[in-house]
C-alpha positions in Angstrom: -19.1 2.0 12.3 -15.6 1.3 13.6 -13.0 -1.1 12.5 -13.5 -4.7 13.8 -10.0 -5.2 15.0 -7.4 -3.1 16.9 -4.9 -3.7 14.1 -4.7 -3.2 10.3 -2.7 -6.2 9.0 -4.0 -6.8 5.5 -6.9 -6.5 3.1 -7.4 -10.2 2.7 -9.3 -10.3 5.9 -10.9 -6.9 5.8 -14.6 -6.5 5.1 -16.1 -4.4 2.3 -17.8 -2.3 5.0 -14.4 -1.6 6.7 -12.8 -0.6 3.5 -15.6 1.7 2.7 -15.4 3.3 6.1 -11.7 3.9 5.7 -12.1 5.4 2.2 -15.0 7.6 3.3 -12.9 8.9 6.3 -9.9 9.5 4.0 -12.1 11.7 1.9 -12.8 13.9 4.9 -9.1 13.9 5.7 -8.1 15.0 2.2 -10.2 18.2 2.8 -7.9 18.9 5.7 -4.8 18.4 3.5 -6.1 20.9 1.0 -6.2 23.6 3.7 -3.4 26.0 4.4 -3.5 25.1 8.1 -3.3 21.3 8.2 -3.2 21.0 12.0 -6.2 19.3 13.6 -6.7 18.0 17.2 -8.0 14.6 16.1 -5.0 12.7 17.7 -4.2 15.1 20.4 -2.5 13.2 23.3 -1.8 10.1 21.2 1.6 8.6 20.4 2.5 7.0 17.0 5.7 5.1 16.4 7.1 3.8 13.1 9.2 0.7 13.5 10.9 -0.1 10.2 13.2 -3.0 9.6 13.5 -2.1 5.9 14.3 1.2 4.3 11.4 3.4 3.3 10.8 7.0 2.4 7.2 7.3 1.2 5.4 5.1 3.7 7.3 6.2 6.8 7.2 9.9 6.0 3.5 9.6 5.0 2.6 8.1 8.4 4.8 10.7 10.3 3.1 13.6 8.5 -0.3 12.1 9.0 0.4 11.8 12.7 1.7 15.4 13.1 -1.1 16.9 11.0 -3.6 15.5 13.5 -1.7 16.6 16.6 -0.1 13.3 17.7 3.4 12.8 19.0 5.4 10.9 16.3 8.6 9.0 16.6 10.6 6.7 14.3 12.7 3.6 15.3 15.1 2.4 12.7 16.1 -1.2 13.2 19.6 -0.5 11.9 20.3 1.8 14.9 18.2 0.2 17.6 18.6 -2.6 20.1 17.5 -5.0 17.4 21.2 -5.0 16.3 22.1 -6.1 19.8 19.9 -9.2 19.5 16.6 -7.9 21.0 13.6 -9.8 19.7 10.8 -8.3 17.8 8.3 -8.9 20.6 10.6 -7.4 23.2 11.1 -4.3 21.0 7.4 -3.9 20.5 6.7 -4.3 24.2 9.3 -1.7 25.1 7.8 0.8 22.7 4.3 0.0 24.1 5.6 0.5 27.6 6.7 4.0 26.7 3.0 4.9 25.9 2.7 4.2 22.2 -0.9 3.9 21.0 -0.2 2.8 17.4 2.9 1.1 16.0 3.4 1.0 12.3 5.9 -1.7 11.3 7.6 -2.7 8.1 9.5 -6.0 8.2 11.2 -8.3 5.6 9.4 -11.4 6.9 5.8 -12.2 6.0 3.6 -12.4 9.1 5.9 -10.3 11.3 3.1 -7.7 11.8 0.7 -10.4 12.8 3.1 -11.7 15.4 3.6 -8.3 16.9 -0.1 -7.6 17.0 -0.9 -10.8 18.9 1.5 -9.8 21.6 0.6 -6.1 22.2 -2.4 -4.2 23.4 -1.3 -1.2 21.2 -2.7 -1.1 17.7 -0.3 -2.4 14.9 -0.5 -1.3 11.3 1.3 -3.4 8.7 3.6 -1.1 6.7 4.6 -4.0 4.5 5.6 -7.6 5.6 7.8 -9.5 3.2 6.0 -10.6 0.1 2.7 -10.8 1.9 0.8 -7.5 2.0 1.1 -3.7 2.1 -2.5 -2.8 3.1 -2.1 1.0 3.4 -0.7 1.1 -0.2 -3.6 -1.0 -1.4 -6.1 1.3 0.3 -4.6 4.4 -1.1 -4.6 2.8 -4.6 -8.3 1.9 -4.2 -9.1 5.4 -2.9 -7.3 7.0 -5.9 -9.2 4.8 -8.4 -12.5 5.6 -6.7 -11.6 9.3 -6.7 -10.7 9.3 -10.4 -13.4 7.0 -11.8 -16.2 7.4 -9.3 -16.4 3.7 -8.5 -14.2 0.6 -8.4 -17.0 -1.9 -9.2 -16.9 -3.2 -12.7 -13.5 -1.7 -13.6 -10.7 -3.6 -15.2 -7.4 -3.1 -13.4 -4.3 -4.3 -15.0 -1.2 -4.8 -12.8 2.0 -5.2 -14.7 5.5 -6.3 -13.6 7.0 -8.3 -10.7 3.9 -9.8 -9.2 5.8 -12.5 -7.3 7.7 -10.1 -5.0 5.0 -7.5 -4.7 3.1 -7.1 -1.5 1.4 -4.1 -3.2 0.0 -6.4 -5.9 -1.4 -8.8 -3.3 -3.1 -6.1 -1.2 -4.6 -4.7 -4.4 -5.8 -8.1 -5.6 -7.7 -8.7 -2.4 -9.0 -5.2 -1.9 -10.1 -4.4 -5.5 -11.9 -7.7 -6.0 -13.8 -7.3 -2.8 -15.1 -4.0 -4.2 -16.1 -5.6 -7.5 -13.2 -4.8 -9.8 -11.7 -7.3 -12.3 -8.0 -7.7 -11.7 -5.7 -8.9 -14.4 -1.9 -9.5 -14.2 0.9 -9.6 -16.7 4.7 -10.0 -16.4 7.5 -12.5 -17.1 6.5 -16.1 -16.2 9.4 -16.2 -13.7 7.8 -13.3 -11.8 4.3 -14.6 -11.7 3.6 -16.7 -8.6 2.3 -20.2 -9.0 -1.4 -20.6 -8.4 -2.0 -16.8 -8.2 -5.1 -17.3 -10.3 -6.7 -19.0 -7.2 -7.1 -15.5 -5.8 -9.5 -14.7 -8.7 -7.1 -12.6 -10.7 -6.5 -13.5 -14.4 -3.0 -13.9 -15.7 -1.9 -12.9 -19.3 1.4 -13.7 -20.9 1.1 -10.7 -23.2 1.0 -7.2 -21.8 -1.3 -6.1 -24.6 -4.0 -8.5 -23.5 -3.9 -7.2 -20.0 -4.0 -3.5 -21.0 -6.7 -3.9 -23.7 -9.8 -2.1 -22.4 -8.3 -1.6 -18.9 -9.7 1.3 -16.8 -6.5 1.3 -14.6 -3.0 0.3 -15.5 -0.6 -0.1 -12.6 3.1 -0.7 -13.1 5.2 -2.4 -10.4 8.9 -1.7 -9.7 11.4 -4.0 -11.3 14.6 -4.3 -9.2 18.0 -5.0 -10.7 18.3 -8.0 -8.4 15.8 -9.8 -10.5 18.3 -9.8 -13.4 21.1 -10.9 -11.1 18.9 -13.7 -9.8 18.3 -14.9 -13.3 14.5 -14.2 -13.2 14.7 -11.9 -16.2 17.2 -12.1 -19.0 17.9 -8.4 -19.1 16.3 -5.0 -18.2 16.3 -4.2 -21.9 14.3 -7.4 -22.7 11.8 -6.6 -19.9 11.2 -3.2 -21.4 10.7 -4.6 -24.8 8.1 -7.2 -23.6 6.4 -5.6 -20.6 7.3 -1.8 -20.6 4.2 0.4 -20.4 4.6 2.9 -23.2 2.4 5.2 -25.2 1.7 2.7 -28.0 0.5 0.0 -25.6 -1.6 2.5 -23.6 -3.6 3.2 -26.8 -5.2 -0.2 -26.1 -6.6 0.9 -22.8 -9.9 2.7 -22.0 -10.0 6.4 -23.1 -10.3 7.4 -19.5 -7.6 5.1 -18.2 -5.9 5.9 -14.9 -2.1 5.2 -14.8 -0.6 4.3 -11.4 2.6 3.2 -9.8 3.4 2.7 -6.1 6.8 4.3 -6.6 9.6 4.8 -6.8 9.5 4.6 -10.6 12.3 3.3 -12.8 11.6 5.6 -15.7 12.1 3.9 -19.0 11.8 0.5 -17.3 8.3 -0.1 -15.8 6.9 2.8 -17.9 8.1 5.6 -20.1 8.3 9.1 -18.8 5.6 10.2 -21.3 3.2 7.7 -19.7 4.2 8.6 -16.2 3.8 12.3 -16.8 0.7 12.2 -18.9 -2.7 13.7 -17.9 -3.9 10.1 -17.3 -1.3 9.6 -14.6 -2.4 9.6 -11.0 1.0 8.9 -9.5 1.4 12.2 -7.6 -2.2 11.9 -6.5 -1.4 8.5 -5.0 1.3 10.2 -2.8 -1.2 12.8 -1.5 -3.9 10.2 -1.0 -1.5 8.1 0.9 -1.3 10.7 3.6 -5.2 11.1 3.7 -5.7 7.3 4.0 -3.1 7.0 6.7 -4.7 9.9 8.6 -8.0 8.0 8.3 -6.5 4.8 9.7 -4.8 6.5 12.6 -8.0 8.3 13.5 -10.2 5.2 13.3 -7.9 3.1 15.3 -7.3 5.6 18.0 -11.0 6.4 18.2 -11.6 2.7 18.6 -9.1 2.5 21.4 -10.7 5.4 23.1 -14.3 4.1 22.9 -14.0 0.3 23.0 -14.3 -1.5 26.3 -13.8 -5.0 24.8 -10.8 -4.5 22.7 -8.7 -7.5 23.7 
């Protein structure tokens, strides 16, 4: 099967079948990554553009490498140095990039819904590289792929997500995607960093980190930014570590085969201790590798769809 839509905007509206198709394709792509010669002709003749209105290292580089490994032409547009600074609108920027022959545009933007707006106005495929506090679908997909690879299945697993849930698009994509595949998602963090009504998504909220970690098959830490302290959302980083830091003692409550994850970059000694991050249970480096495989899969599936569909728009 192919993806239903020309765009990848979020996991909330993605079907289980589509997620499985992406993950299965990513498995094939990971075999390519393990080879000495990573060049394949899958995207020969295609053009991929990353359009980032926020700073990023992992996501942007991951997409660029995924493009180049499969033979596509890859280019990056930084909003800080583009016509955006001269007042050009998002749609005009997108249409200009499309007019130059781009087949896929990956966009990161500080406003929720920006990727959806761009997708509605272009024939080119749009991948959401993170939009405000809404979603980060490719991170969610690579996290799900990593869990499936480590544990064999996502269904029936307890996944604890710890930290700043309110500002995390990663958390939202994981909540939607993991639950679709049958996982139990639990959340823990300071009350000021837990969104109101988040439990309407089906995720369970705990006030104590120990309750969330107990029996968990996966423990995922989320980045805590210093701005949260400046905004008065947490009393101090020290107090956050004391109440919600993922350390060796707390990890003893988890499943013996627990998988430790973090979307990166990690604040060592804040979200989790170095001993936890570097332990045999940690899949943090695997997440980075799997991110390239998942993004290769998405680019392949979207460009194949563009090449074969006669009713795309």
